[in-house]
KOLKOL-622856 format. One record per residue: x, y, z of N, C-alpha, C in turn; residue in three letters; chain. Coordinates in steps of 0.05 Angstrom, whole numbers. Layout:
# residues N
<site><n_c1>X</n_c1><n_c2>Y</n_c2><n_c3>Z</n_c3><ca_c1>X</ca_c1><ca_c2>Y</ca_c2><ca_c3>Z</ca_c3><c_c1>X</c_c1><c_c2>Y</c_c2><c_c3>Z</c_c3><rest>ALA</rest><kette>A</kette></site>
...
# end
This chain:
# residues 66
<site><n_c1>1076</n_c1><n_c2>2444</n_c2><n_c3>2891</n_c3><ca_c1>1088</ca_c1><ca_c2>2461</ca_c2><ca_c3>2911</ca_c3><c_c1>1101</c_c1><c_c2>2444</c_c2><c_c3>2933</c_c3><rest>MET</rest><kette>A</kette></site>
<site><n_c1>1123</n_c1><n_c2>2454</n_c2><n_c3>2944</n_c3><ca_c1>1135</ca_c1><ca_c2>2441</ca_c2><ca_c3>2967</ca_c3><c_c1>1116</c_c1><c_c2>2440</c_c2><c_c3>2991</c_c3><rest>ASP</rest><kette>A</kette></site>
<site><n_c1>1124</n_c1><n_c2>2425</n_c2><n_c3>3011</n_c3><ca_c1>1110</ca_c1><ca_c2>2426</ca_c2><ca_c3>3036</ca_c3><c_c1>1110</c_c1><c_c2>2456</c_c2><c_c3>3045</c_c3><rest>ASP</rest><kette>A</kette></site>
<site><n_c1>1088</n_c1><n_c2>2467</n_c2><n_c3>3053</n_c3><ca_c1>1087</ca_c1><ca_c2>2495</ca_c2><ca_c3>3060</ca_c3><c_c1>1107</c_c1><c_c2>2503</c_c2><c_c3>3081</c_c3><rest>PRO</rest><kette>A</kette></site>
<site><n_c1>1111</n_c1><n_c2>2485</n_c2><n_c3>3100</n_c3><ca_c1>1130</ca_c1><ca_c2>2491</ca_c2><ca_c3>3122</ca_c3><c_c1>1159</c_c1><c_c2>2493</c_c2><c_c3>3110</c_c3><rest>ARG</rest><kette>A</kette></site>
<site><n_c1>1166</n_c1><n_c2>2475</n_c2><n_c3>3093</n_c3><ca_c1>1193</ca_c1><ca_c2>2475</ca_c2><ca_c3>3081</ca_c3><c_c1>1196</c_c1><c_c2>2499</c_c2><c_c3>3063</c_c3><rest>MET</rest><kette>A</kette></site>
<site><n_c1>1175</n_c1><n_c2>2505</n_c2><n_c3>3047</n_c3><ca_c1>1177</ca_c1><ca_c2>2528</ca_c2><ca_c3>3029</ca_c3><c_c1>1181</c_c1><c_c2>2554</c_c2><c_c3>3045</c_c3><rest>ALA</rest><kette>A</kette></site>
<site><n_c1>1167</n_c1><n_c2>2556</n_c2><n_c3>3068</n_c3><ca_c1>1170</ca_c1><ca_c2>2580</ca_c2><ca_c3>3084</ca_c3><c_c1>1198</c_c1><c_c2>2582</c_c2><c_c3>3096</c_c3><rest>ALA</rest><kette>A</kette></site>
<site><n_c1>1208</n_c1><n_c2>2560</n_c2><n_c3>3105</n_c3><ca_c1>1236</ca_c1><ca_c2>2560</ca_c2><ca_c3>3117</ca_c3><c_c1>1256</c_c1><c_c2>2567</c_c2><c_c3>3095</c_c3><rest>LEU</rest><kette>A</kette></site>
<site><n_c1>1253</n_c1><n_c2>2558</n_c2><n_c3>3071</n_c3><ca_c1>1271</ca_c1><ca_c2>2565</ca_c2><ca_c3>3049</ca_c3><c_c1>1270</c_c1><c_c2>2595</c_c2><c_c3>3044</c_c3><rest>LYS</rest><kette>A</kette></site>
<site><n_c1>1245</n_c1><n_c2>2606</n_c2><n_c3>3044</n_c3><ca_c1>1243</ca_c1><ca_c2>2635</ca_c2><ca_c3>3040</ca_c3><c_c1>1257</c_c1><c_c2>2650</c_c2><c_c3>3062</c_c3><rest>MET</rest><kette>A</kette></site>
<site><n_c1>1254</n_c1><n_c2>2641</n_c2><n_c3>3087</n_c3><ca_c1>1267</ca_c1><ca_c2>2654</ca_c2><ca_c3>3109</ca_c3><c_c1>1298</c_c1><c_c2>2652</c_c2><c_c3>3107</c_c3><rest>LEU</rest><kette>A</kette></site>
<site><n_c1>1308</n_c1><n_c2>2629</n_c2><n_c3>3099</n_c3><ca_c1>1337</ca_c1><ca_c2>2625</ca_c2><ca_c3>3096</ca_c3><c_c1>1349</c_c1><c_c2>2643</c_c2><c_c3>3074</c_c3><rest>GLN</rest><kette>A</kette></site>
<site><n_c1>1333</n_c1><n_c2>2648</n_c2><n_c3>3053</n_c3><ca_c1>1343</ca_c1><ca_c2>2665</ca_c2><ca_c3>3031</ca_c3><c_c1>1337</c_c1><c_c2>2694</c_c2><c_c3>3036</c_c3><rest>ARG</rest><kette>A</kette></site>
<site><n_c1>1327</n_c1><n_c2>2701</n_c2><n_c3>3060</n_c3><ca_c1>1320</ca_c1><ca_c2>2728</ca_c2><ca_c3>3068</ca_c3><c_c1>1300</c_c1><c_c2>2741</c_c2><c_c3>3049</c_c3><rest>ASN</rest><kette>A</kette></site>
<site><n_c1>1281</n_c1><n_c2>2725</n_c2><n_c3>3038</n_c3><ca_c1>1260</ca_c1><ca_c2>2735</ca_c2><ca_c3>3021</ca_c3><c_c1>1237</c_c1><c_c2>2746</c_c2><c_c3>3037</c_c3><rest>GLU</rest><kette>A</kette></site>
<site><n_c1>1235</n_c1><n_c2>2739</n_c2><n_c3>3062</n_c3><ca_c1>1213</ca_c1><ca_c2>2748</ca_c2><ca_c3>3079</ca_c3><c_c1>1222</c_c1><c_c2>2744</c_c2><c_c3>3108</c_c3><rest>THR</rest><kette>A</kette></site>
<site><n_c1>1205</n_c1><n_c2>2752</n_c2><n_c3>3126</n_c3><ca_c1>1210</ca_c1><ca_c2>2748</ca_c2><ca_c3>3155</ca_c3><c_c1>1186</c_c1><c_c2>2732</c_c2><c_c3>3166</c_c3><rest>THR</rest><kette>A</kette></site>
<site><n_c1>1190</n_c1><n_c2>2721</n_c2><n_c3>3190</n_c3><ca_c1>1168</ca_c1><ca_c2>2707</ca_c2><ca_c3>3203</ca_c3><c_c1>1145</c_c1><c_c2>2726</c_c2><c_c3>3208</c_c3><rest>VAL</rest><kette>A</kette></site>
<site><n_c1>1151</n_c1><n_c2>2751</n_c2><n_c3>3216</n_c3><ca_c1>1130</ca_c1><ca_c2>2771</ca_c2><ca_c3>3220</ca_c3><c_c1>1114</c_c1><c_c2>2776</c_c2><c_c3>3195</c_c3><rest>ASP</rest><kette>A</kette></site>
<site><n_c1>1127</n_c1><n_c2>2778</n_c2><n_c3>3172</n_c3><ca_c1>1113</ca_c1><ca_c2>2783</ca_c2><ca_c3>3147</ca_c3><c_c1>1096</c_c1><c_c2>2758</c_c2><c_c3>3139</c_c3><rest>GLU</rest><kette>A</kette></site>
<site><n_c1>1107</n_c1><n_c2>2734</n_c2><n_c3>3143</n_c3><ca_c1>1091</ca_c1><ca_c2>2710</ca_c2><ca_c3>3137</ca_c3><c_c1>1066</c_c1><c_c2>2709</c_c2><c_c3>3155</c_c3><rest>LEU</rest><kette>A</kette></site>
<site><n_c1>1070</n_c1><n_c2>2715</n_c2><n_c3>3181</n_c3><ca_c1>1048</ca_c1><ca_c2>2714</ca_c2><ca_c3>3199</ca_c3><c_c1>1027</c_c1><c_c2>2735</c_c2><c_c3>3191</c_c3><rest>TRP</rest><kette>A</kette></site>
<site><n_c1>1036</n_c1><n_c2>2759</n_c2><n_c3>3184</n_c3><ca_c1>1017</ca_c1><ca_c2>2780</ca_c2><ca_c3>3177</ca_c3><c_c1>1000</c_c1><c_c2>2772</c_c2><c_c3>3153</c_c3><rest>LEU</rest><kette>A</kette></site>
<site><n_c1>1013</n_c1><n_c2>2761</n_c2><n_c3>3132</n_c3><ca_c1>998</ca_c1><ca_c2>2752</ca_c2><ca_c3>3109</ca_c3><c_c1>978</c_c1><c_c2>2730</c_c2><c_c3>3117</c_c3><rest>TRP</rest><kette>A</kette></site>
<site><n_c1>987</n_c1><n_c2>2712</n_c2><n_c3>3133</n_c3><ca_c1>970</ca_c1><ca_c2>2690</ca_c2><ca_c3>3142</ca_c3><c_c1>946</c_c1><c_c2>2701</c_c2><c_c3>3158</c_c3><rest>TYR</rest><kette>A</kette></site>
<site><n_c1>951</n_c1><n_c2>2719</n_c2><n_c3>3177</n_c3><ca_c1>930</ca_c1><ca_c2>2730</ca_c2><ca_c3>3193</ca_c3><c_c1>910</c_c1><c_c2>2747</c_c2><c_c3>3176</c_c3><rest>TRP</rest><kette>A</kette></site>
<site><n_c1>921</n_c1><n_c2>2762</n_c2><n_c3>3157</n_c3><ca_c1>904</ca_c1><ca_c2>2779</ca_c2><ca_c3>3140</ca_c3><c_c1>886</c_c1><c_c2>2762</c_c2><c_c3>3122</c_c3><rest>ALA</rest><kette>A</kette></site>
<site><n_c1>893</n_c1><n_c2>2738</n_c2><n_c3>3118</n_c3><ca_c1>878</ca_c1><ca_c2>2720</ca_c2><ca_c3>3100</ca_c3><c_c1>861</c_c1><c_c2>2700</c_c2><c_c3>3115</c_c3><rest>ASN</rest><kette>A</kette></site>
<site><n_c1>856</n_c1><n_c2>2705</n_c2><n_c3>3141</n_c3><ca_c1>838</ca_c1><ca_c2>2689</ca_c2><ca_c3>3156</ca_c3><c_c1>850</c_c1><c_c2>2670</c_c2><c_c3>3176</c_c3><rest>GLY</rest><kette>A</kette></site>
<site><n_c1>876</n_c1><n_c2>2670</n_c2><n_c3>3179</n_c3><ca_c1>890</ca_c1><ca_c2>2653</ca_c2><ca_c3>3198</ca_c3><c_c1>882</c_c1><c_c2>2661</c_c2><c_c3>3226</c_c3><rest>GLY</rest><kette>A</kette></site>
<site><n_c1>882</n_c1><n_c2>2642</n_c2><n_c3>3245</n_c3><ca_c1>873</ca_c1><ca_c2>2649</ca_c2><ca_c3>3272</ca_c3><c_c1>895</c_c1><c_c2>2645</c_c2><c_c3>3293</c_c3><rest>THR</rest><kette>A</kette></site>
<site><n_c1>917</n_c1><n_c2>2633</n_c2><n_c3>3286</n_c3><ca_c1>938</ca_c1><ca_c2>2628</ca_c2><ca_c3>3306</ca_c3><c_c1>953</c_c1><c_c2>2653</c_c2><c_c3>3313</c_c3><rest>ALA</rest><kette>A</kette></site>
<site><n_c1>960</n_c1><n_c2>2655</n_c2><n_c3>3338</n_c3><ca_c1>976</ca_c1><ca_c2>2677</ca_c2><ca_c3>3348</ca_c3><c_c1>1005</c_c1><c_c2>2675</c_c2><c_c3>3336</c_c3><rest>GLU</rest><kette>A</kette></site>
<site><n_c1>1020</n_c1><n_c2>2697</n_c2><n_c3>3335</n_c3><ca_c1>1046</ca_c1><ca_c2>2696</ca_c2><ca_c3>3323</ca_c3><c_c1>1065</c_c1><c_c2>2674</c_c2><c_c3>3335</c_c3><rest>PRO</rest><kette>A</kette></site>
<site><n_c1>1064</n_c1><n_c2>2670</n_c2><n_c3>3361</n_c3><ca_c1>1082</ca_c1><ca_c2>2650</ca_c2><ca_c3>3373</ca_c3><c_c1>1074</c_c1><c_c2>2622</c_c2><c_c3>3364</c_c3><rest>LEU</rest><kette>A</kette></site>
<site><n_c1>1048</n_c1><n_c2>2617</n_c2><n_c3>3361</n_c3><ca_c1>1039</ca_c1><ca_c2>2591</ca_c2><ca_c3>3352</ca_c3><c_c1>1047</c_c1><c_c2>2587</c_c2><c_c3>3322</c_c3><rest>VAL</rest><kette>A</kette></site>
<site><n_c1>1044</n_c1><n_c2>2608</n_c2><n_c3>3306</n_c3><ca_c1>1052</ca_c1><ca_c2>2607</ca_c2><ca_c3>3278</ca_c3><c_c1>1082</c_c1><c_c2>2600</c_c2><c_c3>3276</c_c3><rest>PHE</rest><kette>A</kette></site>
<site><n_c1>1098</n_c1><n_c2>2614</n_c2><n_c3>3292</n_c3><ca_c1>1127</ca_c1><ca_c2>2609</ca_c2><ca_c3>3292</ca_c3><c_c1>1133</c_c1><c_c2>2580</c_c2><c_c3>3300</c_c3><rest>ASP</rest><kette>A</kette></site>
<site><n_c1>1120</n_c1><n_c2>2570</n_c2><n_c3>3320</n_c3><ca_c1>1124</ca_c1><ca_c2>2543</ca_c2><ca_c3>3329</ca_c3><c_c1>1117</c_c1><c_c2>2523</c_c2><c_c3>3307</c_c3><rest>ALA</rest><kette>A</kette></site>
<site><n_c1>1096</n_c1><n_c2>2529</n_c2><n_c3>3291</n_c3><ca_c1>1089</ca_c1><ca_c2>2512</ca_c2><ca_c3>3268</ca_c3><c_c1>1111</c_c1><c_c2>2512</c_c2><c_c3>3248</c_c3><rest>TYR</rest><kette>A</kette></site>
<site><n_c1>1122</n_c1><n_c2>2535</n_c2><n_c3>3241</n_c3><ca_c1>1143</ca_c1><ca_c2>2537</ca_c2><ca_c3>3221</ca_c3><c_c1>1167</c_c1><c_c2>2520</c_c2><c_c3>3228</c_c3><rest>LEU</rest><kette>A</kette></site>
<site><n_c1>1174</n_c1><n_c2>2519</n_c2><n_c3>3253</n_c3><ca_c1>1198</ca_c1><ca_c2>2504</ca_c2><ca_c3>3262</ca_c3><c_c1>1192</c_c1><c_c2>2476</c_c2><c_c3>3272</c_c3><rest>TYR</rest><kette>A</kette></site>
<site><n_c1>1167</n_c1><n_c2>2467</n_c2><n_c3>3267</n_c3><ca_c1>1160</ca_c1><ca_c2>2439</ca_c2><ca_c3>3272</ca_c3><c_c1>1155</c_c1><c_c2>2433</c_c2><c_c3>3302</c_c3><rest>GLY</rest><kette>A</kette></site>
<site><n_c1>1150</n_c1><n_c2>2453</n_c2><n_c3>3318</n_c3><ca_c1>1146</ca_c1><ca_c2>2449</ca_c2><ca_c3>3346</ca_c3><c_c1>1116</c_c1><c_c2>2445</c_c2><c_c3>3353</c_c3><rest>LEU</rest><kette>A</kette></site>
<site><n_c1>1099</n_c1><n_c2>2451</n_c2><n_c3>3334</n_c3><ca_c1>1070</ca_c1><ca_c2>2448</ca_c2><ca_c3>3338</ca_c3><c_c1>1057</c_c1><c_c2>2441</c_c2><c_c3>3311</c_c3><rest>GLN</rest><kette>A</kette></site>
<site><n_c1>1038</n_c1><n_c2>2423</n_c2><n_c3>3312</n_c3><ca_c1>1022</ca_c1><ca_c2>2416</ca_c2><ca_c3>3289</ca_c3><c_c1>998</c_c1><c_c2>2434</c_c2><c_c3>3287</c_c3><rest>GLU</rest><kette>A</kette></site>
<site><n_c1>992</n_c1><n_c2>2444</n_c2><n_c3>3262</n_c3><ca_c1>969</ca_c1><ca_c2>2462</ca_c2><ca_c3>3259</ca_c3><c_c1>943</c_c1><c_c2>2446</c_c2><c_c3>3258</c_c3><rest>PRO</rest><kette>A</kette></site>
<site><n_c1>921</n_c1><n_c2>2460</n_c2><n_c3>3263</n_c3><ca_c1>895</ca_c1><ca_c2>2448</ca_c2><ca_c3>3257</ca_c3><c_c1>890</c_c1><c_c2>2449</c_c2><c_c3>3227</c_c3><rest>ASP</rest><kette>A</kette></site>
<site><n_c1>871</n_c1><n_c2>2435</n_c2><n_c3>3218</n_c3><ca_c1>866</ca_c1><ca_c2>2433</ca_c2><ca_c3>3189</ca_c3><c_c1>860</c_c1><c_c2>2460</c_c2><c_c3>3176</c_c3><rest>ASP</rest><kette>A</kette></site>
<site><n_c1>844</n_c1><n_c2>2476</n_c2><n_c3>3188</n_c3><ca_c1>837</ca_c1><ca_c2>2502</ca_c2><ca_c3>3177</ca_c3><c_c1>862</c_c1><c_c2>2520</c_c2><c_c3>3174</c_c3><rest>TYR</rest><kette>A</kette></site>
<site><n_c1>877</n_c1><n_c2>2523</n_c2><n_c3>3195</n_c3><ca_c1>901</ca_c1><ca_c2>2539</ca_c2><ca_c3>3194</ca_c3><c_c1>922</c_c1><c_c2>2528</c_c2><c_c3>3175</c_c3><rest>ASP</rest><kette>A</kette></site>
<site><n_c1>923</n_c1><n_c2>2502</n_c2><n_c3>3173</n_c3><ca_c1>942</ca_c1><ca_c2>2490</ca_c2><ca_c3>3154</ca_c3><c_c1>935</c_c1><c_c2>2498</c_c2><c_c3>3125</c_c3><rest>ASP</rest><kette>A</kette></site>
<site><n_c1>910</n_c1><n_c2>2499</n_c2><n_c3>3119</n_c3><ca_c1>901</ca_c1><ca_c2>2507</ca_c2><ca_c3>3092</ca_c3><c_c1>909</c_c1><c_c2>2536</c_c2><c_c3>3087</c_c3><rest>ILE</rest><kette>A</kette></site>
<site><n_c1>904</n_c1><n_c2>2553</n_c2><n_c3>3106</n_c3><ca_c1>910</ca_c1><ca_c2>2582</ca_c2><ca_c3>3103</ca_c3><c_c1>940</c_c1><c_c2>2585</c_c2><c_c3>3100</c_c3><rest>ILE</rest><kette>A</kette></site>
<site><n_c1>956</n_c1><n_c2>2572</n_c2><n_c3>3117</n_c3><ca_c1>985</ca_c1><ca_c2>2575</ca_c2><ca_c3>3115</ca_c3><c_c1>995</c_c1><c_c2>2566</c_c2><c_c3>3088</c_c3><rest>ARG</rest><kette>A</kette></site>
<site><n_c1>985</n_c1><n_c2>2543</n_c2><n_c3>3079</n_c3><ca_c1>994</ca_c1><ca_c2>2533</ca_c2><ca_c3>3053</ca_c3><c_c1>987</c_c1><c_c2>2552</c_c2><c_c3>3031</c_c3><rest>GLY</rest><kette>A</kette></site>
<site><n_c1>963</n_c1><n_c2>2564</n_c2><n_c3>3031</n_c3><ca_c1>955</ca_c1><ca_c2>2583</ca_c2><ca_c3>3011</ca_c3><c_c1>973</c_c1><c_c2>2608</c_c2><c_c3>3011</c_c3><rest>TRP</rest><kette>A</kette></site>
<site><n_c1>977</n_c1><n_c2>2619</n_c2><n_c3>3035</n_c3><ca_c1>994</ca_c1><ca_c2>2643</ca_c2><ca_c3>3037</ca_c3><c_c1>1022</c_c1><c_c2>2638</c_c2><c_c3>3028</c_c3><rest>VAL</rest><kette>A</kette></site>
<site><n_c1>1034</n_c1><n_c2>2616</n_c2><n_c3>3035</n_c3><ca_c1>1061</ca_c1><ca_c2>2611</ca_c2><ca_c3>3027</ca_c3><c_c1>1063</c_c1><c_c2>2606</c_c2><c_c3>2997</c_c3><rest>ILE</rest><kette>A</kette></site>
<site><n_c1>1043</n_c1><n_c2>2593</n_c2><n_c3>2986</n_c3><ca_c1>1042</ca_c1><ca_c2>2589</ca_c2><ca_c3>2957</ca_c3><c_c1>1041</c_c1><c_c2>2616</c_c2><c_c3>2942</c_c3><rest>GLU</rest><kette>A</kette></site>
<site><n_c1>1024</n_c1><n_c2>2634</n_c2><n_c3>2952</n_c3><ca_c1>1022</ca_c1><ca_c2>2661</ca_c2><ca_c3>2940</ca_c3><c_c1>1049</c_c1><c_c2>2676</c_c2><c_c3>2942</c_c3><rest>VAL</rest><kette>A</kette></site>
<site><n_c1>1061</n_c1><n_c2>2675</n_c2><n_c3>2966</n_c3><ca_c1>1086</ca_c1><ca_c2>2689</ca_c2><ca_c3>2970</ca_c3><c_c1>1109</c_c1><c_c2>2678</c_c2><c_c3>2953</c_c3><rest>LEU</rest><kette>A</kette></site>
<site><n_c1>1110</n_c1><n_c2>2652</n_c2><n_c3>2950</n_c3><ca_c1>1132</ca_c1><ca_c2>2640</ca_c2><ca_c3>2934</ca_c3><c_c1>1128</c_c1><c_c2>2645</c_c2><c_c3>2904</c_c3><rest>THR</rest><kette>A</kette></site>
<site><n_c1>1104</n_c1><n_c2>2652</n_c2><n_c3>2896</n_c3><ca_c1>1099</ca_c1><ca_c2>2657</ca_c2><ca_c3>2868</ca_c3><c_c1>1105</c_c1><c_c2>2686</c_c2><c_c3>2860</c_c3><rest>ALA</rest><kette>A</kette></site>
<site><n_c1>1109</n_c1><n_c2>2703</n_c2><n_c3>2879</n_c3><ca_c1>1113</ca_c1><ca_c2>2732</ca_c2><ca_c3>2873</ca_c3><c_c1>1142</c_c1><c_c2>2738</c_c2><c_c3>2866</c_c3><rest>ARG</rest><kette>A</kette></site>
# end
């Protein structure tokens, strides 16, 4: 799988999802970051902690496989 951040940005560019949808999937699966922090991660403005990085990667992998 691509870097989760890059995979998410590709999905956003192709209009396959929205940042809100990505965040909702992430939060529903145990993510703890607020929407603004999640958005900052996607655009490289903030580095995630290890736990949230695992959750983000898993969610993006699931979404790219659908």
